[in-house]
C-alpha positions in Angstrom: 69.2 119.0 4.5 70.5 115.8 6.7 74.1 115.4 6.8 74.9 111.8 6.8 78.0 110.2 8.5 80.2 107.5 7.7 78.7 105.0 10.7 82.0 103.6 11.0 83.7 106.4 11.9 81.0 107.4 14.3 81.6 104.6 16.1 85.2 104.4 16.1 85.1 108.6 17.2 82.6 107.5 20.1 84.7 104.3 21.5 87.7 107.0 21.4 85.4 109.5 23.2 84.3 106.9 25.9 87.8 105.7 26.3 89.1 109.3 27.0 86.2 109.9 29.3 86.7 106.7 31.1 90.6 107.6 31.5 90.1 111.0 32.7 87.5 110.2 34.8 89.5 107.0 36.6 92.3 110.0 36.6 89.6 112.4 38.5 88.7 109.8 41.0 92.5 108.5 42.1 93.0 112.3 42.5 90.1 113.0 44.3 90.9 109.7 46.2 94.5 111.0 47.2 93.2 114.1 48.1 90.3 112.7 50.0 92.7 110.2 51.9 95.3 113.1 52.8 92.2 115.3 54.4 91.3 112.1 56.3 94.8 111.4 57.7 95.6 115.0 58.6 92.6 115.0 60.3 92.9 112.2 61.6 96.0 113.2 63.0 94.8 116.7 64.2 92.0 114.4 65.9 94.2 112.2 67.5 97.0 115.3 68.4 93.7 117.0 70.1 92.7 113.9 72.1 96.4 113.5 73.4 97.0 116.7 74.8 93.2 116.8 76.0 92.5 120.5 74.0 89.2 117.9 73.1 87.0 115.7 74.8 87.0 112.2 73.4 83.3 112.6 73.2 83.4 115.8 71.2 86.0 114.3 68.6 83.6 110.8 68.4 81.2 113.9 67.4 82.7 116.0 64.7 84.8 112.8 63.2 81.3 111.2 61.5 80.5 114.9 59.6 83.6 115.1 58.5 83.6 111.4 56.9 80.1 112.6 55.6 81.5 115.9 53.8 84.3 113.8 52.1 82.1 110.7 51.0 78.9 113.4 50.2 77.9 113.0 46.4 78.3 116.9 46.1 81.7 117.2 47.3 82.7 114.2 44.4 81.0 116.3 41.9 82.8 119.3 42.8 85.8 117.5 42.5 84.6 116.1 39.1 83.9 119.3 37.9 87.0 120.7 38.4 89.8 120.5 35.7 93.1 118.2 36.3 95.5 121.2 37.1 92.8 122.3 39.7 93.2 119.3 41.3 96.6 118.8 41.6 97.0 122.4 43.2 94.5 121.6 45.5 96.3 118.3 46.5 99.3 120.7 46.5 97.6 123.2 48.7 96.7 120.5 51.2 99.7 119.0 51.4 101.5 122.7 51.9 98.9 123.2 54.6 99.6 120.1 56.2 102.7 120.6 56.9 102.7 124.6 58.0 100.0 123.2 60.5 103.0 120.1 61.6 105.4 123.1 61.6 102.9 125.3 63.9 102.8 122.0 66.0 106.1 122.0 66.5 106.1 125.9 68.4 102.5 124.7 70.0 103.1 121.5 72.0 102.3 122.3 75.9 105.2 121.5 78.8 104.6 119.7 81.7 106.6 120.0 84.6 108.5 117.6 87.5 106.0 115.9 90.0 107.1 117.1 93.3 107.5 114.0 95.9 107.6 114.1 99.9 108.8 112.1 102.2 105.7 111.7 104.7 107.4 110.5 108.1 105.6 109.5 111.7 108.8 109.4 114.0 106.3 111.6 116.6 103.8 111.6 119.4 102.2 114.8 117.6 101.3 114.8 114.4 97.8 114.7 112.8 96.3 111.8 111.8 96.8 110.9 107.6 93.5 111.8 106.7 94.3 115.8 107.4 97.7 115.6 105.9 96.4 115.7 102.3 95.5 119.4 102.2 99.5 120.5 103.3 100.8 117.9 100.6 98.5 119.6 97.8 99.2 122.7 99.0 103.3 123.0 98.0 102.1 121.0 94.6 102.9 117.2 95.6 101.8 114.5 93.7 104.1 112.0 94.8 104.4 110.5 98.8 106.8 108.3 100.0 106.0 106.3 103.5 108.5 105.0 105.4 106.6 102.3 106.4 102.8 100.6 105.1 100.8 102.1 108.1 97.2 100.7 107.3 95.8 104.1 108.6 97.8 106.3 105.9 97.3 103.9 103.1 93.5 104.0 103.8 93.7 107.9 104.2 95.1 108.1 100.6 92.5 105.9 99.2 91.1 108.3 96.0 93.5 111.0 97.1 95.2 110.6 93.6 98.5 110.5 95.2 101.4 108.1 93.8 102.5 106.3 97.1 105.6 104.6 98.1 105.5 102.3 100.9 108.7 101.2 102.4 110.1 97.6 103.9 112.0 98.3 107.5 115.3 97.2 107.6 114.2 95.1 110.6 112.2 93.1 108.5 114.9 92.2 105.6 115.8 88.8 107.5 112.2 87.4 107.8 111.8 88.4 103.9 114.3 86.0 102.9 111.2 83.5 103.2 109.3 83.8 99.8 106.4 82.6 102.0 106.8 85.5 104.8 106.9 87.8 101.6 103.8 87.3 99.6 101.6 87.5 103.4 103.5 91.0 103.2 102.9 91.8 100.0 99.4 90.6 100.2 98.8 92.4 103.7 100.1 96.1 103.2 99.9 96.1 99.2 97.0 94.4 97.8 94.3 94.6 100.4 94.6 98.6 99.6 94.8 98.3 95.7 93.2 99.8 93.2 91.9 102.5 95.6 95.0 103.6 97.0 97.4 103.6 94.5 100.6 102.4 95.4 103.7 102.3 92.5 106.7 101.4 94.6 107.7 99.2 97.5 111.2 100.3 98.9 112.7 97.4 100.4 115.6 98.9 103.2 117.1 102.0 103.7 120.9 102.9 103.6 121.5 99.2 104.4 124.9 98.7 102.3 126.1 101.5 104.3 125.0 100.7 107.9 128.2 98.7 108.9 125.7 95.4 109.7 126.8 92.8 107.4 123.6 91.0 108.3 121.6 93.4 107.1 123.8 94.0 104.2 123.5 89.8 103.3 119.9 89.9 103.6 119.4 93.1 101.8 119.7 91.1 97.7 116.9 88.3 99.0 114.7 90.5 100.4 114.2 92.2 97.0 114.2 89.2 95.2 111.1 87.8 97.2 109.1 90.6 96.9 109.4 91.0 93.5 108.2 87.3 93.2 105.5 88.7 95.6 104.3 90.9 93.1 104.9 88.5 90.5 102.9 86.2 91.9 99.6 88.5 92.5 100.1 89.7 89.0 101.6 93.4 90.3 105.0 93.4 89.1 103.8 95.4 86.0 102.6 98.2 88.4 104.3 98.3 91.1 108.6 98.3 91.0 110.7 97.2 94.2 113.9 98.9 95.4 115.7 99.8 97.7 117.6 103.6 98.8 121.3 104.4 99.3 123.6 107.4 101.2 126.0 108.9 99.2 128.4 107.1 101.5 128.5 103.9 98.7 130.6 106.1 96.5 134.3 106.0 97.0 134.9 110.1 96.5 131.6 112.5 95.6 133.9 115.2 93.7 134.4 115.5 90.8 131.6 113.6 89.5 133.2 112.5 86.8 135.9 110.8 89.1 133.9 108.9 91.5 132.9 105.5 91.8 131.5 102.7 93.9 133.4 101.8 97.3 135.5 98.4 96.0 134.2 96.9 99.6 130.3 97.0 98.3 130.8 95.7 95.0 130.4 92.4 95.7 126.8 93.1 97.5 125.9 96.4 95.0 126.6 94.5 91.8 123.5 91.8 91.9 121.1 95.0 93.4 122.3 96.6 89.9 121.3 93.5 87.8 118.3 92.9 89.5 117.6 97.0 88.2 118.2 96.0 85.1 116.3 93.1 84.7 113.2 94.8 86.4 113.5 98.1 85.0 113.4 100.2 88.9 115.6 103.3 89.7 117.8 103.0 92.0 117.4 105.6 95.0 119.7 107.9 96.0 119.3 110.0 99.7 121.3 113.3 98.6 121.7 116.1 101.1 124.0 119.1 100.1 123.6 120.0 103.3 126.2 117.4 104.5 128.5 118.4 102.3 128.6 122.5 103.0 128.3 121.6 107.1 131.5 119.5 106.4 133.1 122.3 104.4 131.5 125.6 104.9 135.1 127.3 103.7 135.7 126.0 100.5 131.6 125.0 99.3 129.9 128.0 98.1 126.3 128.1 100.2 125.0 129.9 96.8 126.0 126.7 95.2 124.2 124.3 97.8 121.1 126.4 98.2 120.5 126.6 94.5 120.9 130.5 94.1 122.5 132.2 91.3 126.2 131.4 91.5 129.2 130.8 88.8 129.1 127.1 89.4 132.2 125.4 88.3 132.9 122.5 85.1 134.1 119.4 85.7 137.7 119.1 84.4 137.0 115.3 83.2 133.2 115.6 81.3 133.1 119.5 80.4 129.9 119.1 82.4 129.0 122.5 84.0 127.3 122.7 87.3 125.4 125.1 88.9 123.8 124.0 92.2 125.6 121.0 94.2 122.2 118.7 93.8 122.4 117.4 89.9 126.8 117.2 90.4 125.4 114.5 93.5 123.4 112.7 91.3 125.8 112.9 88.4 128.4 111.3 90.5 125.8 108.0 91.0 125.9 108.1 87.0 129.2 108.4 86.8 129.4 105.7 89.0 126.9 103.2 87.3 129.0 103.9 83.8 132.1 102.8 85.9 130.4 99.7 86.5 129.6 98.6 83.1 127.8 99.9 79.9 124.9 97.9 80.9 123.7 100.2 83.8 124.1 103.0 81.7 120.0 102.8 81.6 119.2 102.7 85.3 117.6 105.5 86.3 118.3 107.7 89.5 115.7 108.6 92.1 116.6 111.2 94.4 114.5 109.8 97.5 115.2 112.2 99.9 116.9 115.5 100.3 116.5 118.8 102.4 117.7 121.2 104.8 117.4 121.5 108.3 115.6 124.4 110.0 117.4 124.6 113.0 120.6 122.5 114.3 123.2 122.6 117.1 126.0 125.1 117.2 128.4 123.1 115.5 125.8 122.2 112.5 126.8 125.2 110.2 124.5 126.4 108.0 121.5 124.8 109.6 118.6 127.6 110.0 115.1 128.8 108.8 116.6 131.0 106.5 118.5 128.2 104.3 115.7 126.0 104.4 113.9 128.2 103.0 115.9 128.9 100.2 117.2 125.2 99.3 113.5 123.7 99.8 111.9 127.2 98.4 114.2 126.9 95.3 114.0 123.5 94.8 110.2 123.1 94.9 110.2 126.4 92.2 112.5 124.6 89.8 110.3 121.0 89.8 106.7 123.4 89.3 108.7 125.4 86.4 110.4 122.5 84.4 111.6 119.0 84.3 114.5 118.3 86.5 117.6 116.7 84.2 121.3 117.0 84.7 123.6 117.7 82.6 125.2 113.8 81.9 121.5 112.8 81.7 119.8 115.3 79.7 116.5 113.0 78.3 116.2 111.5 81.8 114.0 113.1 84.0 114.5 113.3 87.7 112.1 112.2 90.1 112.5 114.3 93.9 111.5 113.5 96.4 111.6 116.3 99.4 113.0 115.5 102.9 110.0 115.7 104.7 106.5 116.5 105.8 106.6 117.3 109.4 109.3 118.1 111.9 109.1 115.1 114.0 110.0 115.0 117.3 110.7 111.4 118.6 114.1 111.5 116.1 117.2 110.2 117.4 120.3 112.2 116.9 121.4 116.2 116.6 119.1 118.8 116.7 119.0 119.3 113.0 117.5 115.6 112.6 113.9 116.8 114.2 114.1 120.2 112.4 113.7 119.1 108.5 109.8 119.1 108.1 108.2 121.8 105.6 105.2 121.9 108.4 105.0 122.2 112.2 102.7 119.4 113.8 99.9 122.0 114.0 99.8 121.9 110.2 101.5 125.7 110.2 104.6 126.1 107.9 107.7 126.2 109.7 108.6 128.9 107.3 107.5 130.5 104.1 108.9 128.7 100.7 107.6 132.3 98.8 105.5 130.9 96.9 101.4 131.3 97.0 98.7 129.0 96.9 96.2 129.7 94.2 93.4 129.1 96.7 93.1 131.1 100.1 95.8 129.4 102.3 98.9 131.3 103.3 102.4 130.3 104.2 105.1 128.2 102.9 107.0 125.0 103.7 109.9 123.8 105.8 112.0 120.9 105.0 111.9 117.6 107.3 114.1 114.5 106.9 112.8 110.9 108.0 114.8 108.0 108.2 118.7 107.9 107.6 119.7 110.4 105.1 122.8 111.6 102.8 125.2 109.5 105.3 123.9 110.2 108.2 120.9 108.8 110.9 117.7 108.8 110.8 115.8 112.5 111.5 113.0 113.2 113.0 110.8 116.3 113.4 110.2 118.2 116.2 108.4 121.7 116.4 110.8 123.9 115.6 111.1 127.5 115.8 109.7 129.1 112.7 107.2 131.5 111.7 104.0 129.9 111.8 102.3 131.1 108.8 98.4 130.8 107.9 96.9 127.1 107.9 97.7 125.3 105.0 94.9 124.7 102.6 94.5 123.0 99.4 95.3 124.4 96.4 98.6 124.1 94.8 101.0 126.4 94.8 102.4 128.7 91.9 105.7 130.4 92.2 105.4 134.0 93.3 109.0 134.7 91.7 111.0 132.4 89.2 114.0 131.0 90.5 117.1 131.0 88.7 117.0 129.1 85.2 120.0 126.5 85.4 119.5 124.4 82.9 117.2 124.3 79.5 114.4 121.5 80.4 112.3 120.6 77.9 109.6 118.0 78.8 109.6 114.4 77.8 105.9 113.9 78.2 105.3 116.4 76.0 108.1 115.6 73.7 106.3 111.9 73.8 103.1 113.1 72.7 104.8 115.2 69.9 106.6 111.9 68.8 103.9 109.4 68.9 101.3 112.3 66.9 103.7 112.8 64.3 104.5 109.0 63.8 100.8 108.4 63.6 100.3 111.0 60.8 103.4 109.6 59.1 102.3 106.5 59.1 98.6 107.5 57.9 100.6 109.5 55.0 102.6 105.8 54.1 99.1 104.0 54.0 97.8 106.4 51.8 100.6 106.6 49.4 100.6 102.2 49.1 96.7 103.0 48.1 
């Protein structure tokens, strides 16, 4: 028996079913699109994170990504999603979002930290030093990645070609008057900088050293015009984006240095110093400071704790003006300069500071209190260990990484002045360490290092290094030192590089999520 249906009713029912199916199909497609975009966004975020953190090679990411896209766009995946009920799809989307948040939270705790780059001053005021090509293994043996020269020695510039070191070259005080001429400045840049690029990685030019406290008015008057001319020459050569121009000062530019919150620049120097500070603001270059806690201790050993200046465990002091606590003198000296910058004007708050020289002599005259091997070993050893284990940041600038150059690579036997000036070196001229730093290399090299001073430091005269007594260790090799015993943890310091990468990754992920939502 055949059952006849109302043709009109059948058509209406079929139309309704088709509309319901289309509506359901549209909903499912929208949910599928959202899930696909969510998966794609999070996957892109993970791939980008892996690439930035160097956990995956770029070629590996390129290999993985097409397979992921194929999986998301495959008919099987589409059928699987359509076969699920709407609550199941919503549950899947919710689970995916929850999974993304969990992974994001795990990312907060798994991001790798980086450490401060170690800088070394390489002076050559001596007649018994090895050729520049032989110093590269010594620099690597103490983990150095930055090197500062006190000239633009062609032999040294050629030796560092392809070495990977960030190199700072210097223009001596004797050339400042000539550099006021823009043509001569351009010739100097072309001959001493541009000619060695890109093989030699020159990143900075230091124009003059401790000029403002040299008591030579002619030099002081020539400093700022020379800086302008050298910077202008870099602009003409198209190098101003990769090489900055600056000058180095001693702490004698401050009227007082203790406590840090009470410091300011000397009033008699402000007229010459202010245009230089404006130059730093305009070009984004740092101000360089030669800071030597040794000089402070030598001048007042009865009232200054030796442990405080040597980065040894100590009670430290709290600055009554800022309420910041200091456990070592170097950070207090750096913050004194930051306070002086703040006192001049708010526009200078963003000028970064680089410690262009710091060190401790391993030998000295009888009246040079504290100049001995043991103190030099502690000062330079603790400082290098700190730089190898974390970022260097001071209380007043907890978000600014402090670059430090240890003075110096060698004892230089032709430096004038007291005995200490010839005994700041980490190494003797024959390549043996002046003393053990208490750090060991990952390869088979021995010994430690010694601190040396190259050009005028802290408020004193130029230093040099001659061979000084000290226990020569094994010849330094080319390995990288790792701390044998961690130095005291004076401050909680995080990685700016790591933090920057993490923020970049999170921003990238959130941007993809916003695009997904708008779609």
